[in-house]
One Martini backbone bead per residue (centre of mass of N, CA, C, O) as a GRO file, in nm:
protein
  241
    1MET     BB    1  -0.655   3.286  -5.161
    2ALA     BB    2  -0.408   3.426  -5.049
    3ARG     BB    3  -0.210   3.190  -5.075
    4ILE     BB    4  -0.229   3.165  -5.390
    5ARG     BB    5  -0.126   3.453  -5.457
    6ILE     BB    6   0.154   3.410  -5.338
    7LEU     BB    7   0.235   3.170  -5.523
    8ARG     BB    8   0.201   3.326  -5.792
    9PHE     BB    9   0.437   3.525  -5.733
   10VAL     BB   10   0.657   3.307  -5.743
   11GLY     BB   11   0.491   3.092  -5.940
   12ARG     BB   12   0.308   2.901  -6.147
   13GLY     BB   13   0.408   2.616  -6.058
   14VAL     BB   14   0.374   2.668  -5.750
   15ALA     BB   15   0.071   2.725  -5.760
   16VAL     BB   16  -0.028   2.442  -5.850
   17ALA     BB   17   0.091   2.295  -5.606
   18GLY     BB   18  -0.066   2.455  -5.395
   19VAL     BB   19  -0.347   2.372  -5.478
   20ALA     BB   20  -0.300   2.066  -5.439
   21LEU     BB   21  -0.248   2.091  -5.135
   22LEU     BB   22  -0.519   2.216  -5.057
   23LEU     BB   23  -0.697   1.973  -5.189
   24SER     BB   24  -0.562   1.764  -5.036
   25GLY     BB   25  -0.776   1.561  -4.832
   26TRP     BB   26  -1.041   1.641  -4.925
   27SER     BB   27  -1.368   1.591  -4.774
   28ARG     BB   28  -1.672   1.523  -4.641
   29ASP     BB   29  -1.568   1.496  -4.360
   30ASP     BB   30  -1.441   1.773  -4.344
   31ALA     BB   31  -1.706   1.927  -4.388
   32ALA     BB   32  -1.825   1.791  -4.113
   33GLY     BB   33  -1.576   1.816  -3.892
   34SER     BB   34  -1.387   1.520  -3.914
   35ARG     BB   35  -1.092   1.575  -3.904
   36LYS     BB   36  -0.799   1.450  -3.874
   37PRO     BB   37  -0.541   1.442  -3.686
   38PRO     BB   38  -0.238   1.522  -3.678
   39PRO     BB   39   0.060   1.420  -3.667
   40PRO     BB   40   0.314   1.396  -3.479
   41VAL     BB   41   0.582   1.592  -3.384
   42SER     BB   42   0.893   1.591  -3.416
   43PRO     BB   43   1.165   1.649  -3.265
   44VAL     BB   44   1.410   1.876  -3.265
   45PRO     BB   45   1.712   1.855  -3.353
   46HIS     BB   46   2.032   1.895  -3.310
   47THR     BB   47   2.190   2.182  -3.471
   48MET     BB   48   2.460   2.192  -3.350
   49PRO     BB   49   2.782   2.154  -3.405
   50ALA     BB   50   3.006   1.932  -3.349
   51THR     BB   51   3.318   1.919  -3.154
   52ASP     BB   52   3.636   1.886  -3.034
   53VAL     BB   53   3.720   2.201  -3.016
   54LEU     BB   54   3.690   2.475  -2.792
   55ILE     BB   55   3.771   2.815  -2.852
   56ASP     BB   56   3.846   3.048  -2.607
   57VAL     BB   57   3.833   3.393  -2.664
   58GLY     BB   58   3.963   3.621  -2.481
   59HIS     BB   59   3.758   3.853  -2.463
   60GLY     BB   60   3.633   4.162  -2.600
   61GLY     BB   61   3.582   4.462  -2.694
   62ILE     BB   62   3.543   4.634  -2.405
   63ASP     BB   63   3.716   4.381  -2.325
   64SER     BB   64   4.073   4.392  -2.322
   65GLY     BB   65   4.217   4.331  -2.086
   66THR     BB   66   4.521   4.337  -2.088
   67TYR     BB   67   4.788   4.600  -2.107
   68TRP     BB   68   5.042   4.773  -2.335
   69ASN     BB   69   5.099   5.043  -2.501
   70GLY     BB   70   4.832   4.964  -2.692
   71ILE     BB   71   4.831   4.662  -2.605
   72HIS     BB   72   4.595   4.397  -2.638
   73GLU     BB   73   4.483   4.095  -2.536
   74LYS     BB   74   4.240   4.040  -2.730
   75ASP     BB   75   4.424   4.040  -2.993
   76ILE     BB   76   4.613   3.809  -2.917
   77ASN     BB   77   4.411   3.590  -2.868
   78LEU     BB   78   4.295   3.590  -3.158
   79ALA     BB   79   4.553   3.528  -3.311
   80ILE     BB   80   4.616   3.258  -3.177
   81SER     BB   81   4.341   3.118  -3.229
   82ARG     BB   82   4.349   3.117  -3.533
   83LYS     BB   83   4.604   2.944  -3.554
   84LEU     BB   84   4.502   2.706  -3.395
   85TYR     BB   85   4.260   2.634  -3.575
   86LEU     BB   86   4.428   2.576  -3.833
   87ILE     BB   87   4.607   2.353  -3.722
   88LEU     BB   88   4.386   2.154  -3.632
   89ARG     BB   89   4.255   2.125  -3.913
   90SER     BB   90   4.518   2.013  -4.050
   91HIS     BB   91   4.476   1.749  -3.844
   92GLY     BB   92   4.159   1.678  -3.832
   93VAL     BB   93   4.040   1.883  -3.628
   94SER     BB   94   3.763   1.986  -3.474
   95ALA     BB   95   3.686   2.341  -3.469
   96ALA     BB   96   3.602   2.626  -3.250
   97MET     BB   97   3.500   2.968  -3.217
   98ASN     BB   98   3.346   3.216  -3.009
   99ARG     BB   99   3.535   3.433  -3.166
  100THR     BB  100   3.626   3.637  -3.479
  101GLY     BB  101   3.627   3.915  -3.327
  102ASP     BB  102   3.576   4.251  -3.192
  103TYR     BB  103   3.383   4.126  -2.936
  104ALA     BB  104   3.135   4.081  -2.708
  105LEU     BB  105   2.957   3.816  -2.567
  106SER     BB  106   2.748   3.991  -2.401
  107ASP     BB  107   2.585   4.088  -2.660
  108ASP     BB  108   2.438   3.792  -2.688
  109ASN     BB  109   2.336   3.850  -2.376
  110ARG     BB  110   1.989   3.968  -2.303
  111TRP     BB  111   1.848   3.785  -2.057
  112HIS     BB  112   2.043   3.864  -1.834
  113ARG     BB  113   2.041   4.009  -1.505
  114ALA     BB  114   2.359   4.129  -1.543
  115SER     BB  115   2.656   4.176  -1.581
  116ARG     BB  116   2.864   4.188  -1.836
  117HIS     BB  117   3.066   3.978  -1.722
  118ASN     BB  118   2.849   3.756  -1.658
  119ARG     BB  119   2.740   3.732  -1.946
  120ASP     BB  120   3.004   3.643  -2.073
  121LEU     BB  121   3.046   3.384  -1.906
  122SER     BB  122   2.771   3.253  -1.975
  123GLN     BB  123   2.825   3.230  -2.283
  124ARG     BB  124   3.077   3.051  -2.270
  125GLY     BB  125   2.942   2.812  -2.120
  126GLY     BB  126   2.683   2.764  -2.292
  127LEU     BB  127   2.814   2.687  -2.565
  128SER     BB  128   2.926   2.410  -2.473
  129ASP     BB  129   2.645   2.281  -2.457
  130GLU     BB  130   2.573   2.311  -2.765
  131ILE     BB  131   2.838   2.189  -2.904
  132ARG     BB  132   2.990   1.959  -2.757
  133PRO     BB  133   3.277   1.919  -2.671
  134ASP     BB  134   3.563   1.753  -2.569
  135ILE     BB  135   3.717   2.041  -2.545
  136PHE     BB  136   3.838   2.327  -2.346
  137VAL     BB  137   4.007   2.633  -2.465
  138SER     BB  138   4.155   2.907  -2.299
  139ILE     BB  139   4.274   3.226  -2.419
  140HIS     BB  140   4.559   3.402  -2.272
  141VAL     BB  141   4.708   3.672  -2.090
  142ASN     BB  142   4.952   3.782  -1.885
  143TRP     BB  143   5.017   3.951  -1.552
  144SER     BB  144   5.285   4.143  -1.369
  145PRO     BB  145   5.461   4.342  -1.135
  146ARG     BB  146   5.669   4.119  -1.150
  147ARG     BB  147   5.957   4.076  -1.336
  148LYS     BB  148   6.015   3.759  -1.310
  149ASN     BB  149   5.753   3.705  -1.456
  150ARG     BB  150   5.720   3.425  -1.678
  151GLY     BB  151   5.552   3.252  -1.900
  152PRO     BB  152   5.364   2.976  -1.886
  153LEU     BB  153   5.008   2.887  -1.786
  154VAL     BB  154   4.816   2.607  -1.682
  155ILE     BB  155   4.467   2.586  -1.608
  156HIS     BB  156   4.258   2.355  -1.418
  157GLN     BB  157   4.060   2.131  -1.342
  158ASN     BB  158   3.963   1.914  -1.072
  159GLU     BB  159   4.059   1.682  -1.300
  160GLY     BB  160   4.198   1.434  -1.481
  161ARG     BB  161   4.167   1.522  -1.781
  162SER     BB  162   4.248   1.818  -1.742
  163ALA     BB  163   4.526   1.758  -1.626
  164LEU     BB  164   4.631   1.616  -1.880
  165LEU     BB  165   4.593   1.848  -2.077
  166ALA     BB  166   4.766   2.050  -1.925
  167ALA     BB  167   5.039   1.885  -1.935
  168PHE     BB  168   5.069   1.893  -2.241
  169ILE     BB  169   5.058   2.196  -2.291
  170GLN     BB  170   5.284   2.279  -2.090
  171ASP     BB  171   5.510   2.115  -2.229
  172GLY     BB  172   5.497   2.263  -2.501
  173LEU     BB  173   5.552   2.552  -2.385
  174ASN     BB  174   5.813   2.501  -2.233
  175ARG     BB  175   5.981   2.416  -2.488
  176GLN     BB  176   5.924   2.684  -2.643
  177GLN     BB  177   6.019   2.884  -2.376
  178ASN     BB  178   6.218   2.765  -2.171
  179THR     BB  179   6.056   2.616  -1.928
  180ARG     BB  180   5.925   2.476  -1.581
  181LYS     BB  181   5.634   2.464  -1.549
  182LEU     BB  182   5.332   2.403  -1.373
  183PRO     BB  183   5.041   2.307  -1.349
  184MET     BB  184   4.709   2.420  -1.232
  185SER     BB  185   4.459   2.421  -1.004
  186SER     BB  186   4.113   2.557  -1.000
  187ARG     BB  187   3.799   2.709  -0.843
  188LYS     BB  188   3.774   3.040  -0.934
  189TYR     BB  189   3.675   2.976  -1.220
  190TYR     BB  190   3.395   2.984  -1.396
  191VAL     BB  191   3.452   2.822  -1.654
  192LEU     BB  192   3.563   2.565  -1.505
  193ASN     BB  193   3.293   2.524  -1.339
  194ARG     BB  194   3.085   2.519  -1.588
  195VAL     BB  195   3.222   2.327  -1.756
  196ARG     BB  196   3.174   1.965  -1.863
  197VAL     BB  197   3.455   1.953  -1.978
  198PRO     BB  198   3.764   1.942  -2.050
  199SER     BB  199   3.953   2.218  -1.895
  200VAL     BB  200   4.136   2.523  -1.994
  201ILE     BB  201   4.375   2.777  -1.907
  202VAL     BB  202   4.581   2.978  -2.122
  203GLU     BB  203   4.877   3.134  -2.022
  204THR     BB  204   5.099   3.213  -2.257
  205ALA     BB  205   5.204   3.500  -2.132
  206TYR     BB  206   5.383   3.803  -2.045
  207LEU     BB  207   5.324   4.136  -2.108
  208SER     BB  208   5.527   4.249  -1.873
  209ASP     BB  209   5.747   4.101  -2.038
  210PRO     BB  210   5.970   4.163  -2.279
  211ARG     BB  211   6.011   3.873  -2.398
  212ASP     BB  212   5.715   3.794  -2.411
  213ARG     BB  213   5.614   4.036  -2.574
  214GLU     BB  214   5.765   3.968  -2.837
  215LEU     BB  215   5.615   3.702  -2.877
  216LEU     BB  216   5.310   3.807  -2.866
  217THR     BB  217   5.352   4.046  -3.107
  218SER     BB  218   5.436   3.830  -3.309
  219ALA     BB  219   5.362   3.619  -3.559
  220ARG     BB  220   5.573   3.402  -3.499
  221GLY     BB  221   5.511   3.374  -3.191
  222GLN     BB  222   5.213   3.298  -3.221
  223THR     BB  223   5.263   3.042  -3.382
  224ARG     BB  224   5.434   2.894  -3.170
  225ILE     BB  225   5.217   2.887  -2.953
  226ALA     BB  226   4.997   2.738  -3.118
  227MET     BB  227   5.169   2.485  -3.172
  228ALA     BB  228   5.210   2.401  -2.876
  229ILE     BB  229   4.911   2.363  -2.808
  230ALA     BB  230   4.843   2.162  -3.029
  231GLU     BB  231   5.042   1.945  -2.937
  232GLY     BB  232   4.894   1.892  -2.669
  233ILE     BB  233   4.619   1.815  -2.787
  234LEU     BB  234   4.717   1.573  -2.964
  235ALA     BB  235   4.839   1.411  -2.730
  236TYR     BB  236   4.579   1.380  -2.565
  237ARG     BB  237   4.412   1.232  -2.793
  238CYS     BB  238   4.591   0.967  -2.786
  239VAL     BB  239   4.510   0.903  -2.449
  240ALA     BB  240   4.236   0.961  -2.408
  241PRO     BB  241   3.926   0.822  -2.294
   0.00000   0.00000   0.00000
């Protein structure tokens, strides 16, 4: 009776349907305690949307990344990632960002008894398993105490498809910033070790260098960087196996 009262509160028509559902299937066999077992429940399908490119927006929230005179890496990463997302979508590429505002991904991970930094990294890697992207691109800003260091650097997994993706993105950024750097592989980064799809870390430029800083902090410069990264991703998708 309690269930029927709830349905009546929703609406008279719904209540009638509810009564019909409650009465349907009722028989003398049910009264005798021999009701047939319900059919097996189908497994819940994968509900997270698949995507072509997962954009890992570096840092966020309490973790500002590198900074200079009140300028924080986390804000630059987010600005470039938003532009990259829009450019990819305009070319028909399905993309997703793992953060869209100024917050730490470690706040979403409350079940691991680990440091905030490790919870953040775990969340970034785990999301790629759920979304199942074709590629993973992590956006960052570089810093160095050496004044001569400037320009982009793309770091990749020690794996063929990741190396190919890194080469295309590095080439796009080199032409955009008039540099000649080569991408490099590394085994020391948790995200690159954890993610199971072709993955790169894009160090877009050096916040410590005045020329790079001007590029990183202007809307026009951020757009140019995003376009260069997108160009590399699109070129990779044309030839990737």
